[in-house]
VEXBA-443878 format. One record per residue (C-alpha): residue in one letter; x, y, z. Coordinates in steps of 0.1 Angstrom, whole numbers, plus 5000, padded with zeros to 4 digits. Example, Ala and Ser with C-alpha at 12.3 -4.5 7.8 and 13.67 -1.06 7.14 Angstrom:
# VEXBA-443878
A512349555078;S513749895071;
***
This chain:
# VEXBA-443878
M554059754339;R556459734310;H553659574289;D551359864296;M553860114283;L554259924250;S550559894244;R549760264250;G551560364217;T554560534232;G556560434202;R558860194221;G559259834213;T556159734192;G556160024167;R552460084172;G552860444181;T554960534151;G552760344126;R549760564134;G551760884128;I553060764094;G549560654084;R548160994090;G551061154071;I550560934041;G546860994042;S547361374043;A549861354014;L547561143993;G544661384000;A546761683990;G547861503958;A544361423948;L543261783954;A546161903932;V545261663904;G541561783906;V542562143904;L544762083874;A542061883856;M539662183859;A542262443848;P541862573812;T544362433786;A547162643772;G546362553736;A542762653734;V542662773697;E539462683678;P539262553652;Q542662383651;S542562353613;A540962563585;T541062583547;L540962863522;S541862933486;F544863133474;D545663293441;C549363313436;G549463483402;S551563313375;F552663053401;G549162903403;S546162893426;G544662633449;T543562543484;A545662583515;T545262413549;L546262613579;T546862423612;A547162633644;A548462563678;Q548762783709;N550962803740;G550063103761;T550663413740;S552763223715;A551063053685;T552162863654;I550462803621;Q551462533597;V550662593560;S550262333533;T549062463499;S548462313464;A548562673451;I552262643447;T554262333436;A557962303439;P559662313404;V562762143418;N563561963450;V563562203479;A565762133510;A564362143545;G564562493561;S565062683528;V561562843525;R560963183541;S557263253547;T555063533560;L551363463565;T549363773570;L546063743589;T543163983595;K543064033633;N539664093650;G538064203617;S540164523611;G543864503619;T546464253607;T549064033623;T551863823607;F553263473614;T556763423600;G559363153597;N561762963576;R560962613586;N559762353561;P560161983554;A562061873524;I559761923494;P560261693463;S559961843428;G556261863417;S554961853453;P552762113470;V554662363492;S554462313529;T555862563554;G555962613591;P555362613618;L555262993614;T555363173647;G553363473659;T551963633691;V548263623701;A546163743730;A543163573745;G540063633723;D542063723691;S540163613660;L542463553630;V541563493593;G544063423565;K544563713542;S547863663522;L550863443520;K554363543509;I556863263502;V560463313492;V562363013477;F565763033461;G565363413460;I562163393441;T559163563459;V555663423454;N552763643467;C549463483472;T546063643481;A543163463498;T540263433474;S537763253496;A536563273532;Q538463073558;S536462763565;P535062663590;G535763013603;P538463233620;F540963093644;V539963213679;F542663213706;
***
Protein backbone atom coordinates (compact mmCIF):
# COMPACT_ATOMS: atom_id res chain seq x y z
CA MET A 1 0.00 0.00 0.00
CA ARG A 2 2.74 2.39 0.81
CA HIS A 3 4.26 1.79 -2.64
CA ASP A 4 0.95 2.73 -4.30
CA MET A 5 0.88 6.09 -2.55
CA LEU A 6 4.37 6.94 -3.72
CA SER A 7 3.73 6.05 -7.34
CA ARG A 8 0.54 8.09 -7.66
CA GLY A 9 2.42 11.39 -7.52
CA THR A 10 1.34 12.50 -4.07
CA GLY A 11 4.61 14.29 -3.61
CA ARG A 12 5.84 12.02 -0.84
CA GLY A 13 9.06 10.16 -0.99
CA THR A 14 10.01 9.95 -4.70
CA GLY A 15 9.54 13.56 -5.69
CA ARG A 16 7.57 12.52 -8.76
CA GLY A 17 4.60 14.70 -7.89
CA THR A 18 6.60 17.86 -7.30
CA GLY A 19 8.68 17.43 -10.45
CA ARG A 20 5.63 17.62 -12.68
CA GLY A 21 4.44 20.89 -11.14
CA ILE A 22 7.84 22.52 -11.49
CA GLY A 23 8.10 21.38 -15.11
CA ARG A 24 4.80 23.02 -15.97
CA GLY A 25 5.83 26.23 -14.16
CA ILE A 26 9.13 26.44 -16.00
CA GLY A 27 7.43 25.73 -19.33
CA SER A 28 4.89 28.49 -18.69
CA ALA A 29 7.61 30.95 -17.69
CA LEU A 30 9.67 30.15 -20.80
CA GLY A 31 6.60 30.55 -23.01
CA ALA A 32 5.77 33.92 -21.48
CA GLY A 33 9.39 35.04 -21.89
CA ALA A 34 9.44 34.02 -25.55
CA LEU A 35 6.18 35.88 -26.12
CA ALA A 36 7.59 39.04 -24.51
CA VAL A 37 10.75 38.89 -26.66
CA GLY A 38 8.62 38.46 -29.78
CA VAL A 39 6.49 41.50 -28.92
CA LEU A 40 9.58 43.63 -28.25
CA ALA A 41 11.17 42.56 -31.53
CA MET A 42 8.08 43.74 -33.41
CA ALA A 43 7.83 47.10 -31.57
CA PRO A 44 9.01 50.24 -33.44
CA THR A 45 12.41 51.60 -32.41
CA ALA A 46 12.76 54.84 -30.45
CA GLY A 47 15.39 56.32 -32.76
CA ALA A 48 13.64 56.08 -36.12
CA VAL A 49 15.07 59.24 -37.75
CA GLU A 50 15.83 58.87 -41.46
CA PRO A 51 18.31 59.59 -42.87
CA GLN A 52 20.70 59.46 -39.93
CA SER A 53 23.28 61.62 -41.71
CA ALA A 54 23.00 64.43 -44.27
CA THR A 55 25.24 67.05 -45.87
CA LEU A 56 24.75 70.62 -47.03
CA SER A 57 26.88 73.67 -47.80
CA PHE A 58 27.19 76.76 -45.59
CA ASP A 59 28.42 80.28 -46.29
CA CYS A 60 29.87 81.81 -43.14
CA GLY A 61 30.80 85.22 -44.58
CA SER A 62 34.37 86.30 -43.93
CA PHE A 63 34.95 83.16 -41.84
CA GLY A 64 34.66 80.92 -44.93
CA SER A 65 32.34 78.48 -46.62
CA GLY A 66 32.19 74.74 -47.05
CA THR A 67 30.33 71.54 -46.47
CA ALA A 68 28.72 70.44 -43.23
CA THR A 69 27.75 66.94 -42.13
CA LEU A 70 24.75 66.69 -39.82
CA THR A 71 24.26 63.45 -37.89
CA ALA A 72 20.88 62.99 -36.20
CA ALA A 73 19.64 60.66 -33.46
CA GLN A 74 16.27 60.38 -31.74
CA ASN A 75 14.95 59.10 -28.42
CA GLY A 76 11.19 59.65 -28.25
CA THR A 77 10.53 63.39 -28.55
CA SER A 78 14.14 64.28 -27.78
CA ALA A 79 16.60 64.49 -30.67
CA THR A 80 20.25 65.41 -31.15
CA ILE A 81 22.22 66.64 -34.14
CA GLN A 82 26.01 66.55 -34.37
CA VAL A 83 27.55 69.14 -36.73
CA SER A 84 30.95 68.93 -38.39
CA THR A 85 31.80 71.62 -40.94
CA SER A 86 34.75 72.62 -43.06
CA ALA A 87 33.13 76.07 -43.47
CA ILE A 88 34.84 77.22 -40.27
CA THR A 89 38.31 76.29 -39.08
CA ALA A 90 39.64 76.97 -35.62
CA PRO A 91 42.27 79.76 -35.71
CA VAL A 92 43.67 78.54 -32.35
CA ASN A 93 43.21 75.45 -30.18
CA VAL A 94 39.64 75.34 -28.85
CA ALA A 95 38.98 73.53 -25.57
CA ALA A 96 36.24 70.93 -25.30
CA GLY A 97 32.87 72.38 -24.30
CA SER A 98 33.71 75.98 -25.25
CA VAL A 99 31.68 76.33 -28.47
CA ARG A 100 28.04 77.53 -28.17
CA SER A 101 25.97 76.57 -31.17
CA THR A 102 22.47 77.05 -32.52
CA LEU A 103 21.35 75.12 -35.58
CA THR A 104 18.12 76.43 -37.10
CA LEU A 105 16.14 74.05 -39.27
CA THR A 106 13.07 74.51 -41.45
CA LYS A 107 10.30 72.43 -39.91
CA ASN A 108 7.70 70.74 -42.13
CA GLY A 109 8.39 73.18 -44.98
CA SER A 110 7.26 76.39 -43.29
CA GLY A 111 8.13 76.91 -39.62
CA THR A 112 11.50 76.64 -37.90
CA THR A 113 12.96 74.85 -34.91
CA THR A 114 16.33 75.16 -33.19
CA PHE A 115 18.83 72.68 -31.77
CA THR A 116 21.26 74.19 -29.27
CA GLY A 117 24.20 73.20 -27.12
CA ASN A 118 27.68 73.98 -25.94
CA ARG A 119 29.27 70.58 -26.30
CA ASN A 120 32.20 70.04 -28.62
CA PRO A 121 35.37 67.98 -28.68
CA ALA A 122 38.74 69.70 -28.32
CA ILE A 123 39.49 71.27 -31.72
CA PRO A 124 43.15 71.74 -32.72
CA SER A 125 44.21 74.95 -34.49
CA GLY A 126 43.49 74.78 -38.24
CA SER A 127 40.93 71.96 -37.89
CA PRO A 128 37.28 72.04 -38.99
CA VAL A 129 34.81 72.98 -36.28
CA SER A 130 32.74 70.17 -34.77
CA THR A 131 29.91 70.85 -32.36
CA GLY A 132 27.26 68.85 -30.63
CA PRO A 133 25.36 66.92 -29.93
CA LEU A 134 22.92 69.83 -30.13
CA THR A 135 19.57 69.04 -28.54
CA GLY A 136 16.02 69.76 -29.68
CA THR A 137 12.48 68.49 -29.48
CA VAL A 138 10.68 66.64 -32.28
CA ALA A 139 7.30 65.04 -32.92
CA ALA A 140 6.54 61.97 -34.99
CA GLY A 141 6.50 62.91 -38.66
CA ASP A 142 8.54 66.13 -38.29
CA SER A 143 10.59 66.88 -41.41
CA LEU A 144 13.67 69.06 -40.73
CA VAL A 145 16.13 70.72 -43.14
CA GLY A 146 19.23 72.70 -42.12
CA LYS A 147 18.80 76.45 -42.65
CA SER A 148 21.44 78.29 -40.61
CA LEU A 149 24.15 77.75 -38.02
CA LYS A 150 25.33 80.19 -35.37
CA ILE A 151 28.57 79.39 -33.55
CA VAL A 152 30.05 81.45 -30.72
CA VAL A 153 33.71 80.81 -29.85
CA PHE A 154 35.69 83.03 -27.44
CA GLY A 155 32.92 85.64 -27.69
CA ILE A 156 33.16 85.79 -31.48
CA THR A 157 29.90 85.02 -33.30
CA VAL A 158 29.96 83.26 -36.66
CA ASN A 159 26.68 83.19 -38.62
CA CYS A 160 26.38 80.68 -41.44
CA THR A 161 23.60 80.31 -44.00
CA ALA A 162 22.82 77.12 -45.92
CA THR A 163 23.59 77.56 -49.62
CA SER A 164 22.57 74.12 -50.89
CA ALA A 165 19.80 71.62 -50.43
CA GLN A 166 20.27 69.07 -47.66
CA SER A 167 21.32 65.76 -49.18
CA PRO A 168 20.00 63.08 -49.34
CA GLY A 169 16.95 64.98 -48.04
CA PRO A 170 15.24 66.17 -44.85
CA PHE A 171 15.51 64.40 -41.52
CA VAL A 172 12.16 62.72 -40.89
CA PHE A 173 11.44 61.78 -37.28
